[in-house]
PQR file with spaces between the fields and no chain letter, atoms N, CA, C, O and H, PARSE charges and radii, in Angstrom:
ATOM       1  N    UNK     1      -1.911    6.925   -2.586 -0.4000 1.5000
ATOM       2  CA   UNK     1      -2.069    6.988   -4.085 -0.0000 2.0000
ATOM       3  C    UNK     1      -1.616    5.739   -4.684  0.5500 1.7000
ATOM       4  O    UNK     1      -2.133    5.306   -5.714 -0.5500 1.4000
ATOM       5  N    UNK     2      -0.658    5.137   -4.068 -0.4000 1.5000
ATOM       6  CA   UNK     2      -0.063    3.988   -4.745 -0.0000 2.0000
ATOM       7  C    UNK     2      -0.495    2.596   -4.160  0.5500 1.7000
ATOM       8  O    UNK     2      -0.070    1.510   -4.554 -0.5500 1.4000
ATOM       9  H    UNK     2      -0.239    5.489   -3.231  0.4000 1.0000
ATOM      10  N    UNK     3      -1.390    2.797   -3.175 -0.4000 1.5000
ATOM      11  CA   UNK     3      -1.828    1.564   -2.436 -0.0000 2.0000
ATOM      12  C    UNK     3      -2.234    0.303   -3.375  0.5500 1.7000
ATOM      13  O    UNK     3      -2.035   -0.873   -3.071 -0.5500 1.4000
ATOM      14  H    UNK     3      -1.735    3.679   -2.854  0.4000 1.0000
ATOM      15  N    UNK     4      -2.836    0.762   -4.567 -0.4000 1.5000
ATOM      16  CA   UNK     4      -3.065   -0.320   -5.504 -0.0000 2.0000
ATOM      17  C    UNK     4      -2.307   -0.292   -6.813  0.5500 1.7000
ATOM      18  O    UNK     4      -2.787   -0.708   -7.867 -0.5500 1.4000
ATOM      19  H    UNK     4      -2.997    1.717   -4.814  0.4000 1.0000
ATOM      20  N    UNK     5      -1.205    0.176   -6.696 -0.4000 1.5000
ATOM      21  CA   UNK     5      -0.209    0.403   -7.824 -0.0000 2.0000
ATOM      22  C    UNK     5       0.119   -1.086   -8.382  0.5500 1.7000
ATOM      23  O    UNK     5       0.422   -1.217   -9.568 -0.5500 1.4000
ATOM      24  H    UNK     5      -0.815    0.514   -5.839  0.4000 1.0000
ATOM      25  N    UNK     6       0.064   -2.070   -7.617 -0.4000 1.5000
ATOM      26  CA   UNK     6       0.502   -3.360   -7.986 -0.0000 2.0000
ATOM      27  C    UNK     6      -0.592   -3.959   -9.023  0.5500 1.7000
ATOM      28  O    UNK     6      -0.325   -4.868   -9.809 -0.5500 1.4000
ATOM      29  H    UNK     6      -0.181   -1.963   -6.654  0.4000 1.0000
ATOM      30  N    UNK     7      -1.738   -3.392   -8.933 -0.4000 1.5000
ATOM      31  CA   UNK     7      -2.916   -3.724   -9.876 -0.0000 2.0000
ATOM      32  C    UNK     7      -2.923   -2.919  -11.017  0.5500 1.7000
ATOM      33  O    UNK     7      -3.729   -3.198  -11.905 -0.5500 1.4000
ATOM      34  H    UNK     7      -1.955   -2.653   -8.294  0.4000 1.0000
ATOM      35  N    UNK     8      -2.139   -1.936  -11.154 -0.4000 1.5000
ATOM      36  CA   UNK     8      -2.211   -0.947  -12.271 -0.0000 2.0000
ATOM      37  C    UNK     8      -0.995   -1.215  -13.219  0.5500 1.7000
ATOM      38  O    UNK     8      -0.063   -1.907  -12.810 -0.5500 1.4000
ATOM      39  H    UNK     8      -1.484   -1.710  -10.433  0.4000 1.0000
ATOM      40  N    UNK     9      -0.988   -0.714  -14.399 -0.4000 1.5000
ATOM      41  CA   UNK     9       0.163   -0.970  -15.192 -0.0000 2.0000
ATOM      42  C    UNK     9       1.427   -0.266  -14.592  0.5500 1.7000
ATOM      43  O    UNK     9       1.287    0.721  -13.870 -0.5500 1.4000
ATOM      44  H    UNK     9      -1.745   -0.152  -14.732  0.4000 1.0000
ATOM      45  N    UNK    10       2.567   -0.738  -14.872 -0.4000 1.5000
ATOM      46  CA   UNK    10       3.833   -0.398  -14.343 -0.0000 2.0000
ATOM      47  C    UNK    10       4.074    1.177  -14.498  0.5500 1.7000
ATOM      48  O    UNK    10       4.586    1.885  -13.630 -0.5500 1.4000
ATOM      49  H    UNK    10       2.680   -1.540  -15.458  0.4000 1.0000
ATOM      50  N    UNK    11       3.682    1.545  -15.572 -0.4000 1.5000
ATOM      51  CA   UNK    11       3.869    2.968  -16.068 -0.0000 2.0000
ATOM      52  C    UNK    11       3.161    3.963  -14.938  0.5500 1.7000
ATOM      53  O    UNK    11       3.653    5.074  -14.734 -0.5500 1.4000
ATOM      54  H    UNK    11       3.266    0.970  -16.277  0.4000 1.0000
ATOM      55  N    UNK    12       2.106    3.559  -14.291 -0.4000 1.5000
ATOM      56  CA   UNK    12       1.321    4.378  -13.318 -0.0000 2.0000
ATOM      57  C    UNK    12       2.279    4.647  -12.270  0.5500 1.7000
ATOM      58  O    UNK    12       2.495    5.833  -12.021 -0.5500 1.4000
ATOM      59  H    UNK    12       1.707    2.658  -14.458  0.4000 1.0000
ATOM      60  N    UNK    13       2.896    3.756  -11.605 -0.4000 1.5000
ATOM      61  CA   UNK    13       3.679    3.985  -10.435 -0.0000 2.0000
ATOM      62  C    UNK    13       5.065    4.793  -10.887  0.5500 1.7000
ATOM      63  O    UNK    13       5.556    5.707  -10.223 -0.5500 1.4000
ATOM      64  H    UNK    13       2.721    2.792  -11.807  0.4000 1.0000
ATOM      65  N    UNK    14       5.563    4.324  -12.046 -0.4000 1.5000
ATOM      66  CA   UNK    14       6.748    4.986  -12.469 -0.0000 2.0000
ATOM      67  C    UNK    14       6.531    6.482  -12.821  0.5500 1.7000
ATOM      68  O    UNK    14       7.362    7.327  -12.489 -0.5500 1.4000
ATOM      69  H    UNK    14       5.165    3.582  -12.585  0.4000 1.0000
ATOM      70  N    UNK    15       5.449    6.779  -13.470 -0.4000 1.5000
ATOM      71  CA   UNK    15       5.097    8.365  -13.660 -0.0000 2.0000
ATOM      72  C    UNK    15       4.637    9.086  -12.517  0.5500 1.7000
ATOM      73  O    UNK    15       4.832   10.301  -12.478 -0.5500 1.4000
ATOM      74  H    UNK    15       4.774    6.092  -13.740  0.4000 1.0000
ATOM      75  N    UNK    16       3.973    8.423  -11.453 -0.4000 1.5000
ATOM      76  CA   UNK    16       3.692    9.139  -10.253 -0.0000 2.0000
ATOM      77  C    UNK    16       4.981    9.477   -9.504  0.5500 1.7000
ATOM      78  O    UNK    16       5.219   10.613   -9.094 -0.5500 1.4000
ATOM      79  H    UNK    16       3.814    7.436  -11.485  0.4000 1.0000
ATOM      80  N    UNK    17       5.825    8.402   -9.343 -0.4000 1.5000
ATOM      81  CA   UNK    17       7.126    8.707   -8.570 -0.0000 2.0000
ATOM      82  C    UNK    17       7.988    9.734   -9.357  0.5500 1.7000
ATOM      83  O    UNK    17       8.722   10.507   -8.742 -0.5500 1.4000
ATOM      84  H    UNK    17       5.631    7.480   -9.676  0.4000 1.0000
ATOM      85  N    UNK    18       7.904    9.746  -10.697 -0.4000 1.5000
ATOM      86  CA   UNK    18       8.696   10.626  -11.386 -0.0000 2.0000
ATOM      87  C    UNK    18       8.271   12.071  -11.162  0.5500 1.7000
ATOM      88  O    UNK    18       9.052   13.003  -10.970 -0.5500 1.4000
ATOM      89  H    UNK    18       7.308    9.118  -11.196  0.4000 1.0000
ATOM      90  N    UNK    19       6.959   12.152  -11.209 -0.4000 1.5000
ATOM      91  CA   UNK    19       6.438   13.568  -10.851 -0.0000 2.0000
ATOM      92  C    UNK    19       6.737   14.033   -9.451  0.5500 1.7000
ATOM      93  O    UNK    19       7.047   15.198   -9.203 -0.5500 1.4000
ATOM      94  H    UNK    19       6.324   11.395  -11.365  0.4000 1.0000
ATOM      95  N    UNK    20       6.623   12.992   -8.451 -0.4000 1.5000
ATOM      96  CA   UNK    20       6.845   13.375   -7.087 -0.0000 2.0000
ATOM      97  C    UNK    20       8.391   13.818   -6.899  0.5500 1.7000
ATOM      98  O    UNK    20       8.705   14.797   -6.222 -0.5500 1.4000
ATOM      99  H    UNK    20       6.370   12.045   -8.652  0.4000 1.0000
ATOM     100  N    UNK    21       9.229   13.074   -7.505 -0.4000 1.5000
ATOM     101  CA   UNK    21      10.722   13.410   -7.393 -0.0000 2.0000
ATOM     102  C    UNK    21      11.024   14.780   -7.995  0.5500 1.7000
ATOM     103  O    UNK    21      12.015   15.417   -7.636 -0.5500 1.4000
ATOM     104  H    UNK    21       8.973   12.278   -8.055  0.4000 1.0000
ATOM     105  N    UNK    22      10.199   15.215   -8.880 -0.4000 1.5000
ATOM     106  CA   UNK    22      10.494   16.545   -9.543 -0.0000 2.0000
ATOM     107  C    UNK    22      10.378   17.716   -8.518  0.5500 1.7000
ATOM     108  O    UNK    22      10.932   18.803   -8.680 -0.5500 1.4000
ATOM     109  H    UNK    22       9.394   14.698   -9.172  0.4000 1.0000
ATOM     110  N    UNK    23       9.590   17.379   -7.430 -0.4000 1.5000
ATOM     111  CA   UNK    23       9.368   18.415   -6.381 -0.0000 2.0000
ATOM     112  C    UNK    23       9.816   18.170   -5.050  0.5500 1.7000
ATOM     113  O    UNK    23       9.850   19.035   -4.175 -0.5500 1.4000
ATOM     114  H    UNK    23       9.141   16.495   -7.298  0.4000 1.0000
ATOM     115  N    UNK    24      10.183   16.898   -4.897 -0.4000 1.5000
ATOM     116  CA   UNK    24      10.539   16.326   -3.483 -0.0000 2.0000
ATOM     117  C    UNK    24      11.862   15.417   -3.775  0.5500 1.7000
ATOM     118  O    UNK    24      12.175   14.905   -4.850 -0.5500 1.4000
ATOM     119  H    UNK    24      10.156   16.195   -5.607  0.4000 1.0000
ATOM     120  N    UNK    25      12.558   15.354   -2.524 -0.4000 1.5000
ATOM     121  CA   UNK    25      13.662   14.383   -2.434 -0.0000 2.0000
ATOM     122  C    UNK    25      13.106   13.407   -1.576  0.5500 1.7000
ATOM     123  O    UNK    25      12.700   13.639   -0.438 -0.5500 1.4000
ATOM     124  H    UNK    25      12.304   15.771   -1.651  0.4000 1.0000
ATOM     125  N    UNK    26      13.095   12.118   -2.244 -0.4000 1.5000
ATOM     126  CA   UNK    26      12.554   10.904   -1.350 -0.0000 2.0000
ATOM     127  C    UNK    26      13.763   10.204   -0.728  0.5500 1.7000
ATOM     128  O    UNK    26      14.800   10.099   -1.383 -0.5500 1.4000
ATOM     129  H    UNK    26      13.425   11.929   -3.169  0.4000 1.0000
ATOM     130  N    UNK    27      13.669    9.740    0.467 -0.4000 1.5000
ATOM     131  CA   UNK    27      14.702    8.911    1.094 -0.0000 2.0000
ATOM     132  C    UNK    27      15.022    7.668    0.254  0.5500 1.7000
ATOM     133  O    UNK    27      14.197    7.197   -0.530 -0.5500 1.4000
ATOM     134  H    UNK    27      12.826    9.826    0.999  0.4000 1.0000
ATOM     135  N    UNK    28      16.232    7.157    0.440 -0.4000 1.5000
ATOM     136  CA   UNK    28      16.520    5.939   -0.255 -0.0000 2.0000
ATOM     137  C    UNK    28      15.523    4.694   -0.043  0.5500 1.7000
ATOM     138  O    UNK    28      15.106    4.016   -0.982 -0.5500 1.4000
ATOM     139  H    UNK    28      16.902    7.540    1.076  0.4000 1.0000
ATOM     140  N    UNK    29      15.240    4.506    1.114 -0.4000 1.5000
ATOM     141  CA   UNK    29      14.290    3.382    1.429 -0.0000 2.0000
ATOM     142  C    UNK    29      12.753    3.891    1.681  0.5500 1.7000
ATOM     143  O    UNK    29      12.027    3.369    2.527 -0.5500 1.4000
ATOM     144  H    UNK    29      15.578    5.057    1.877  0.4000 1.0000
ATOM     145  N    UNK    30      12.402    4.835    0.948 -0.4000 1.5000
ATOM     146  CA   UNK    30      11.006    5.322    1.151 -0.0000 2.0000
ATOM     147  C    UNK    30       9.996    4.372    0.889  0.5500 1.7000
ATOM     148  O    UNK    30       8.891    4.645    1.358 -0.5500 1.4000
ATOM     149  H    UNK    30      12.992    5.259    0.261  0.4000 1.0000
ATOM     150  N    UNK    31      10.118    3.235    0.199 -0.4000 1.5000
ATOM     151  CA   UNK    31       9.153    2.175    0.053 -0.0000 2.0000
ATOM     152  C    UNK    31       8.803    1.459    1.185  0.5500 1.7000
ATOM     153  O    UNK    31       7.657    1.073    1.416 -0.5500 1.4000
ATOM     154  H    UNK    31      11.015    3.013   -0.183  0.4000 1.0000
ATOM     155  N    UNK    32       9.919    1.243    2.011 -0.4000 1.5000
ATOM     156  CA   UNK    32       9.688    0.482    3.398 -0.0000 2.0000
ATOM     157  C    UNK    32       8.922    1.314    4.277  0.5500 1.7000
ATOM     158  O    UNK    32       8.020    0.777    4.920 -0.5500 1.4000
ATOM     159  H    UNK    32      10.850    1.556    1.823  0.4000 1.0000
ATOM     160  N    UNK    33       9.156    2.638    4.418 -0.4000 1.5000
ATOM     161  CA   UNK    33       8.394    3.435    5.245 -0.0000 2.0000
ATOM     162  C    UNK    33       6.833    3.346    4.709  0.5500 1.7000
ATOM     163  O    UNK    33       5.938    3.084    5.513 -0.5500 1.4000
ATOM     164  H    UNK    33       9.889    3.074    3.896  0.4000 1.0000
ATOM     165  N    UNK    34       6.592    3.543    3.522 -0.4000 1.5000
ATOM     166  CA   UNK    34       5.392    3.455    3.011 -0.0000 2.0000
ATOM     167  C    UNK    34       4.654    2.186    3.287  0.5500 1.7000
ATOM     168  O    UNK    34       3.502    2.234    3.717 -0.5500 1.4000
ATOM     169  H    UNK    34       7.318    3.757    2.869  0.4000 1.0000
ATOM     170  N    UNK    35       5.255    1.064    3.065 -0.4000 1.5000
ATOM     171  CA   UNK    35       4.735   -0.197    3.437 -0.0000 2.0000
ATOM     172  C    UNK    35       4.158   -0.258    4.914  0.5500 1.7000
ATOM     173  O    UNK    35       3.052   -0.701    5.225 -0.5500 1.4000
ATOM     174  H    UNK    35       6.191    1.025    2.716  0.4000 1.0000
ATOM     175  N    UNK    36       5.084    0.253    5.734 -0.4000 1.5000
ATOM     176  CA   UNK    36       4.559    0.149    7.208 -0.0000 2.0000
ATOM     177  C    UNK    36       3.522    1.122    7.398  0.5500 1.7000
ATOM     178  O    UNK    36       2.575    0.782    8.107 -0.5500 1.4000
ATOM     179  H    UNK    36       5.982    0.612    5.481  0.4000 1.0000
ATOM     180  N    UNK    37       3.527    2.313    6.876 -0.4000 1.5000
ATOM     181  CA   UNK    37       2.283    3.197    6.895 -0.0000 2.0000
ATOM     182  C    UNK    37       1.019    2.646    6.396  0.5500 1.7000
ATOM     183  O    UNK    37      -0.060    2.779    6.973 -0.5500 1.4000
ATOM     184  H    UNK    37       4.297    2.589    6.300  0.4000 1.0000
ATOM     185  N    UNK    38       1.212    2.013    5.278 -0.4000 1.5000
ATOM     186  CA   UNK    38       0.031    1.371    4.666 -0.0000 2.0000
ATOM     187  C    UNK    38      -0.481    0.181    5.724  0.5500 1.7000
ATOM     188  O    UNK    38      -1.677    0.051    5.983 -0.5500 1.4000
ATOM     189  H    UNK    38       2.088    1.906    4.810  0.4000 1.0000
ATOM     190  N    UNK    39       0.423   -0.566    6.234 -0.4000 1.5000
ATOM     191  CA   UNK    39       0.089   -1.653    7.132 -0.0000 2.0000
ATOM     192  C    UNK    39      -0.715   -1.094    8.339  0.5500 1.7000
ATOM     193  O    UNK    39      -1.762   -1.615    8.726 -0.5500 1.4000
ATOM     194  H    UNK    39       1.395   -0.461    6.024  0.4000 1.0000
ATOM     195  N    UNK    40      -0.179   -0.050    8.879 -0.4000 1.5000
ATOM     196  CA   UNK    40      -0.819    0.606   10.002 -0.0000 2.0000
ATOM     197  C    UNK    40      -2.230    0.990    9.804  0.5500 1.7000
ATOM     198  O    UNK    40      -3.095    0.749   10.646 -0.5500 1.4000
ATOM     199  H    UNK    40       0.671    0.373    8.565  0.4000 1.0000
ATOM     200  N    UNK    41      -2.468    1.622    8.620 -0.4000 1.5000
ATOM     201  CA   UNK    41      -3.734    2.228    8.295 -0.0000 2.0000
ATOM     202  C    UNK    41      -4.662    1.119    7.880  0.5500 1.7000
ATOM     203  O    UNK    41      -5.863    1.207    8.137 -0.5500 1.4000
ATOM     204  H    UNK    41      -1.765    1.817    7.936  0.4000 1.0000
ATOM     205  N    UNK    42      -4.149    0.059    7.238 -0.4000 1.5000
ATOM     206  CA   UNK    42      -5.103   -1.177    6.910 -0.0000 2.0000
ATOM     207  C    UNK    42      -5.369   -1.867    8.139  0.5500 1.7000
ATOM     208  O    UNK    42      -6.501   -2.340    8.246 -0.5500 1.4000
ATOM     209  H    UNK    42      -3.174   -0.012    7.030  0.4000 1.0000
ATOM     210  N    UNK    43      -4.603   -2.017    9.047 -0.4000 1.5000
ATOM     211  CA   UNK    43      -4.933   -2.649   10.298 -0.0000 2.0000
ATOM     212  C    UNK    43      -5.866   -2.039   10.964  0.5500 1.7000
ATOM     213  O    UNK    43      -6.698   -2.713   11.572 -0.5500 1.4000
ATOM     214  H    UNK    43      -3.683   -1.633    8.960  0.4000 1.0000
ATOM     215  N    UNK    44      -5.914   -0.612   10.981 -0.4000 1.5000
ATOM     216  CA   UNK    44      -6.922    0.108   11.683 -0.0000 2.0000
ATOM     217  C    UNK    44      -8.367    0.057   10.897  0.5500 1.7000
ATOM     218  O    UNK    44      -9.471    0.067   11.442 -0.5500 1.4000
ATOM     219  H    UNK    44      -5.238   -0.065   10.487  0.4000 1.0000
ATOM     220  N    UNK    45      -8.114    0.003    9.578 -0.4000 1.5000
ATOM     221  CA   UNK    45      -9.446   -0.093    8.860 -0.0000 2.0000
ATOM     222  C    UNK    45     -10.001   -1.620    9.104  0.5500 1.7000
ATOM     223  O    UNK    45     -11.220   -1.771    9.172 -0.5500 1.4000
ATOM     224  H    UNK    45      -7.217   -0.005    9.136  0.4000 1.0000
ATOM     225  N    UNK    46      -9.282   -2.559    9.214 -0.4000 1.5000
ATOM     226  CA   UNK    46      -9.698   -3.931    9.440 -0.0000 2.0000
ATOM     227  C    UNK    46     -10.361   -3.929   10.758  0.5500 1.7000
ATOM     228  O    UNK    46     -11.463   -4.474   10.827 -0.5500 1.4000
ATOM     229  H    UNK    46      -8.291   -2.436    9.158  0.4000 1.0000
ATOM     230  N    UNK    47      -9.812   -3.354   11.894 -0.4000 1.5000
ATOM     231  CA   UNK    47     -10.261   -3.471   13.144 -0.0000 2.0000
ATOM     232  C    UNK    47     -11.600   -2.781   13.123  0.5500 1.7000
ATOM     233  O    UNK    47     -12.408   -3.216   13.944 -0.5500 1.4000
ATOM     234  H    UNK    47      -8.918   -2.911   11.838  0.4000 1.0000
ATOM     235  N    UNK    48     -11.991   -1.807   12.361 -0.4000 1.5000
ATOM     236  CA   UNK    48     -13.203   -1.142   12.366 -0.0000 2.0000
ATOM     237  C    UNK    48     -14.143   -1.780   11.343  0.5500 1.7000
ATOM     238  O    UNK    48     -15.346   -1.523   11.389 -0.5500 1.4000
ATOM     239  H    UNK    48     -11.335   -1.454   11.694  0.4000 1.0000
ATOM     240  N    UNK    49     -13.700   -2.499   10.537 -0.4000 1.5000
ATOM     241  CA   UNK    49     -14.589   -3.236    9.386 -0.0000 2.0000
ATOM     242  C    UNK    49     -15.633   -4.054    9.986  0.5500 1.7000
ATOM     243  O    UNK    49     -15.425   -5.000   10.745 -0.5500 1.4000
ATOM     244  H    UNK    49     -12.723   -2.708   10.499  0.4000 1.0000
ATOM     245  N    UNK    50     -16.835   -3.607    9.577 -0.4000 1.5000
ATOM     246  CA   UNK    50     -18.041   -4.398   10.114 -0.0000 2.0000
ATOM     247  C    UNK    50     -18.236   -5.687    9.332  0.5500 1.7000
ATOM     248  O    UNK    50     -18.144   -5.701    8.104 -0.5500 1.4000
ATOM     249  H    UNK    50     -17.004   -2.839    8.960  0.4000 1.0000
ATOM     250  N    UNK    51     -18.515   -6.811   10.083 -0.4000 1.5000
ATOM     251  CA   UNK    51     -18.736   -8.044    9.343 -0.0000 2.0000
ATOM     252  C    UNK    51     -20.161   -8.042    8.836  0.5500 1.7000
ATOM     253  O    UNK    51     -20.997   -7.297    9.347 -0.5500 1.4000
ATOM     254  H    UNK    51     -18.589   -6.799   11.080  0.4000 1.0000
ATOM     255  N    UNK    52     -20.453   -8.861    7.841 -0.4000 1.5000
ATOM     256  CA   UNK    52     -21.716   -8.900    7.230 -0.0000 2.0000
ATOM     257  C    UNK    52     -21.656   -8.470    5.939  0.5500 1.7000
ATOM     258  O    UNK    52     -20.758   -8.869    5.197 -0.5500 1.4000
ATOM     259  H    UNK    52     -19.774   -9.466    7.426  0.4000 1.0000
ATOM     260  N    UNK    53     -22.629   -7.590    5.516 -0.4000 1.5000
ATOM     261  CA   UNK    53     -22.785   -7.118    4.065 -0.0000 2.0000
ATOM     262  C    UNK    53     -21.429   -6.399    3.485  0.5500 1.7000
ATOM     263  O    UNK    53     -21.307   -6.203    2.275 -0.5500 1.4000
ATOM     264  H    UNK    53     -23.359   -7.267    6.119  0.4000 1.0000
ATOM     265  N    UNK    54     -20.498   -6.050    4.353 -0.4000 1.5000
ATOM     266  CA   UNK    54     -19.353   -5.319    3.880 -0.0000 2.0000
ATOM     267  C    UNK    54     -18.211   -6.360    3.927  0.5500 1.7000
ATOM     268  O    UNK    54     -17.054   -5.940    3.929 -0.5500 1.4000
ATOM     269  H    UNK    54     -20.597   -6.209    5.335  0.4000 1.0000
ATOM     270  N    UNK    55     -18.447   -7.662    3.964 -0.4000 1.5000
ATOM     271  CA   UNK    55     -17.326   -8.592    3.943 -0.0000 2.0000
ATOM     272  C    UNK    55     -16.395   -8.517    2.870  0.5500 1.7000
ATOM     273  O    UNK    55     -15.211   -8.767    3.098 -0.5500 1.4000
ATOM     274  H    UNK    55     -19.387   -8.004    3.962  0.4000 1.0000
ATOM     275  N    UNK    56     -16.821   -8.169    1.604 -0.4000 1.5000
ATOM     276  CA   UNK    56     -15.863   -7.880    0.525 -0.0000 2.0000
ATOM     277  C    UNK    56     -14.887   -6.691    0.810  0.5500 1.7000
ATOM     278  O    UNK    56     -13.809   -6.634    0.218 -0.5500 1.4000
ATOM     279  H    UNK    56     -17.782   -7.966    1.420  0.4000 1.0000
ATOM     280  N    UNK    57     -15.240   -5.808    1.651 -0.4000 1.5000
ATOM     281  CA   UNK    57     -14.366   -4.737    2.074 -0.0000 2.0000
ATOM     282  C    UNK    57     -13.268   -5.350    2.881  0.5500 1.7000
ATOM     283  O    UNK    57     -12.082   -5.134    2.634 -0.5500 1.4000
ATOM     284  H    UNK    57     -16.116   -5.854    2.132  0.4000 1.0000
ATOM     285  N    UNK    58     -13.676   -6.101    3.829 -0.4000 1.5000
ATOM     286  CA   UNK    58     -12.642   -6.894    4.734 -0.0000 2.0000
ATOM     287  C    UNK    58     -11.719   -7.735    3.996  0.5500 1.7000
ATOM     288  O    UNK    58     -10.517   -7.770    4.261 -0.5500 1.4000
ATOM     289  H    UNK    58     -14.639   -6.276    4.030  0.4000 1.0000
ATOM     290  N    UNK    59     -12.253   -8.399    3.091 -0.4000 1.5000
ATOM     291  CA   UNK    59     -11.381   -9.342    2.220 -0.0000 2.0000
ATOM     292  C    UNK    59     -10.341   -8.421    1.425  0.5500 1.7000
ATOM     293  O    UNK    59      -9.147   -8.716    1.378 -0.5500 1.4000
ATOM     294  H    UNK    59     -13.229   -8.370    2.876  0.4000 1.0000
ATOM     295  N    UNK    60     -10.832   -7.376    0.852 -0.4000 1.5000
ATOM     296  CA   UNK    60      -9.875   -6.558    0.092 -0.0000 2.0000
ATOM     297  C    UNK    60      -8.780   -5.925    1.093  0.5500 1.7000
ATOM     298  O    UNK    60      -7.601   -5.825    0.755 -0.5500 1.4000
ATOM     299  H    UNK    60     -11.802   -7.137    0.890  0.4000 1.0000
ATOM     300  N    UNK    61      -9.246   -5.514    2.322 -0.4000 1.5000
ATOM     301  CA   UNK    61      -8.204   -5.118    3.241 -0.0000 2.0000
ATOM     302  C    UNK    61      -7.264   -6.180    3.608  0.5500 1.7000
ATOM     303  O    UNK    61      -6.061   -5.924    3.569 -0.5500 1.4000
ATOM     304  H    UNK    61     -10.204   -5.594    2.597  0.4000 1.0000
ATOM     305  N    UNK    62      -7.694   -7.408    3.979 -0.4000 1.5000
ATOM     306  CA   UNK    62      -6.888   -8.560    4.278 -0.0000 2.0000
ATOM     307  C    UNK    62      -5.810   -8.827    3.095  0.5500 1.7000
ATOM     308  O    UNK    62      -4.610   -8.998    3.311 -0.5500 1.4000
ATOM     309  H    UNK    62      -8.672   -7.616    4.010  0.4000 1.0000
ATOM     310  N    UNK    63      -6.366   -8.836    1.915 -0.4000 1.5000
ATOM     311  CA   UNK    63      -5.476   -9.116    0.735 -0.0000 2.0000
ATOM     312  C    UNK    63      -4.305   -7.941    0.675  0.5500 1.7000
ATOM     313  O    UNK    63      -3.135   -8.242    0.440 -0.5500 1.4000
ATOM     314  H    UNK    63      -7.341   -8.697    1.739  0.4000 1.0000
ATOM     315  N    UNK    64      -4.702   -6.664    0.895 -0.4000 1.5000
ATOM     316  CA   UNK    64      -3.756   -5.602    0.845 -0.0000 2.0000
ATOM     317  C    UNK    64      -2.718   -5.785    2.015  0.5500 1.7000
ATOM     318  O    UNK    64      -1.545   -5.454    1.836 -0.5500 1.4000
ATOM     319  H    UNK    64      -5.653   -6.420    1.086  0.4000 1.0000
ATOM     320  N    UNK    65      -3.116   -6.276    3.124 -0.4000 1.5000
ATOM     321  CA   UNK    65      -2.284   -6.466    4.274 -0.0000 2.0000
ATOM     322  C    UNK    65      -1.297   -7.528    3.942  0.5500 1.7000
ATOM     323  O    UNK    65      -0.112   -7.389    4.245 -0.5500 1.4000
ATOM     324  H    UNK    65      -4.068   -6.545    3.269  0.4000 1.0000
ATOM     325  N    UNK    66      -1.783   -8.677    3.279 -0.4000 1.5000
ATOM     326  CA   UNK    66      -0.878   -9.816    2.983 -0.0000 2.0000
ATOM     327  C    UNK    66       0.260   -9.233    1.882  0.5500 1.7000
ATOM     328  O    UNK    66       1.465   -9.479    1.940 -0.5500 1.4000
ATOM     329  H    UNK    66      -2.746   -8.790    3.033  0.4000 1.0000
ATOM     330  N    UNK    67      -0.402   -8.410    0.875 -0.4000 1.5000
ATOM     331  CA   UNK    67       0.546   -7.967   -0.132 -0.0000 2.0000
ATOM     332  C    UNK    67       1.719   -7.103    0.520  0.5500 1.7000
ATOM     333  O    UNK    67       2.899   -7.309    0.239 -0.5500 1.4000
ATOM     334  H    UNK    67      -1.381   -8.210    0.828  0.4000 1.0000
ATOM     335  N    UNK    68       1.317   -6.163    1.372 -0.4000 1.5000
ATOM     336  CA   UNK    68       2.460   -5.377    1.965 -0.0000 2.0000
ATOM     337  C    UNK    68       3.317   -6.174    2.876  0.5500 1.7000
ATOM     338  O    UNK    68       4.475   -5.778    3.007 -0.5500 1.4000
ATOM     339  H    UNK    68       0.358   -5.995    1.600  0.4000 1.0000
ATOM     340  N    UNK    69       2.970   -7.153    3.480 -0.4000 1.5000
ATOM     341  CA   UNK    69       3.705   -8.033    4.388 -0.0000 2.0000
ATOM     342  C    UNK    69       4.772   -8.729    3.424  0.5500 1.7000
ATOM     343  O    UNK    69       5.968   -8.792    3.709 -0.5500 1.4000
ATOM     344  H    UNK    69       2.029   -7.474    3.374  0.4000 1.0000
ATOM     345  N    UNK    70       4.283   -9.181    2.399 -0.4000 1.5000
ATOM     346  CA   UNK    70       5.086   -9.879    1.314 -0.0000 2.0000
ATOM     347  C    UNK    70       6.201   -8.916    0.842  0.5500 1.7000
ATOM     348  O    UNK    70       7.391   -9.230    0.823 -0.5500 1.4000
ATOM     349  H    UNK    70       3.312   -9.129    2.168  0.4000 1.0000
ATOM     350  N    UNK    71       5.740   -7.788    0.487 -0.4000 1.5000
ATOM     351  CA   UNK    71       6.572   -6.613   -0.019 -0.0000 2.0000
ATOM     352  C    UNK    71       7.742   -6.243    0.963  0.5500 1.7000
ATOM     353  O    UNK    71       8.892   -6.026    0.580 -0.5500 1.4000
ATOM     354  H    UNK    71       4.773   -7.532    0.503  0.4000 1.0000
ATOM     355  N    UNK    72       7.300   -6.191    2.344 -0.4000 1.5000
ATOM     356  CA   UNK    72       8.351   -5.986    3.348 -0.0000 2.0000
ATOM     357  C    UNK    72       9.262   -7.278    3.506  0.5500 1.7000
ATOM     358  O    UNK    72      10.460   -7.143    3.754 -0.5500 1.4000
ATOM     359  H    UNK    72       6.366   -6.367    2.655  0.4000 1.0000
ATOM     360  N    UNK    73       8.730   -8.430    3.371 -0.4000 1.5000
ATOM     361  CA   UNK    73       9.698   -9.486    3.366 -0.0000 2.0000
ATOM     362  C    UNK    73      10.756   -9.484    2.314  0.5500 1.7000
ATOM     363  O    UNK    73      11.893   -9.885    2.562 -0.5500 1.4000
ATOM     364  H    UNK    73       7.757   -8.540    3.170  0.4000 1.0000
ATOM     365  N    UNK    74      10.373   -9.006    1.062 -0.4000 1.5000
ATOM     366  CA   UNK    74      11.195   -8.885   -0.105 -0.0000 2.0000
ATOM     367  C    UNK    74      12.290   -7.800    0.103  0.5500 1.7000
ATOM     368  O    UNK    74      13.433   -7.890   -0.344 -0.5500 1.4000
ATOM     369  H    UNK    74       9.449   -8.679    0.861  0.4000 1.0000
ATOM     370  N    UNK    75      11.793   -6.741    0.850 -0.4000 1.5000
ATOM     371  CA   UNK    75      12.560   -5.486    1.083 -0.0000 2.0000
ATOM     372  C    UNK    75      13.549   -5.603    2.197  0.5500 1.7000
ATOM     373  O    UNK    75      14.594   -4.955    2.133 -0.5500 1.4000
ATOM     374  H    UNK    75      10.864   -6.668    1.213  0.4000 1.0000
ATOM     375  N    UNK    76      13.276   -6.437    3.283 -0.4000 1.5000
ATOM     376  CA   UNK    76      14.275   -6.342    4.307 -0.0000 2.0000
ATOM     377  C    UNK    76      15.293   -7.529    4.309  0.5500 1.7000
ATOM     378  O    UNK    76      16.200   -7.563    5.140 -0.5500 1.4000
ATOM     379  H    UNK    76      12.428   -6.963    3.335  0.4000 1.0000
């Protein structure tokens, strides 16, 4: 749900997490776990991404991978 939160207004992520926290207890470093899960999923998508007419899809996946790696560098 938050994979593209960095491209949305800040209030989007804040409101989503606020609603989530009303029903769940999130671990202190849940962002790090989410970044790793996203990376795992995106790498799988990239491995299956066909080259050719869907190259924009591959570019989008690579951009997201770079974004999450940068987020992990900042978090760790």
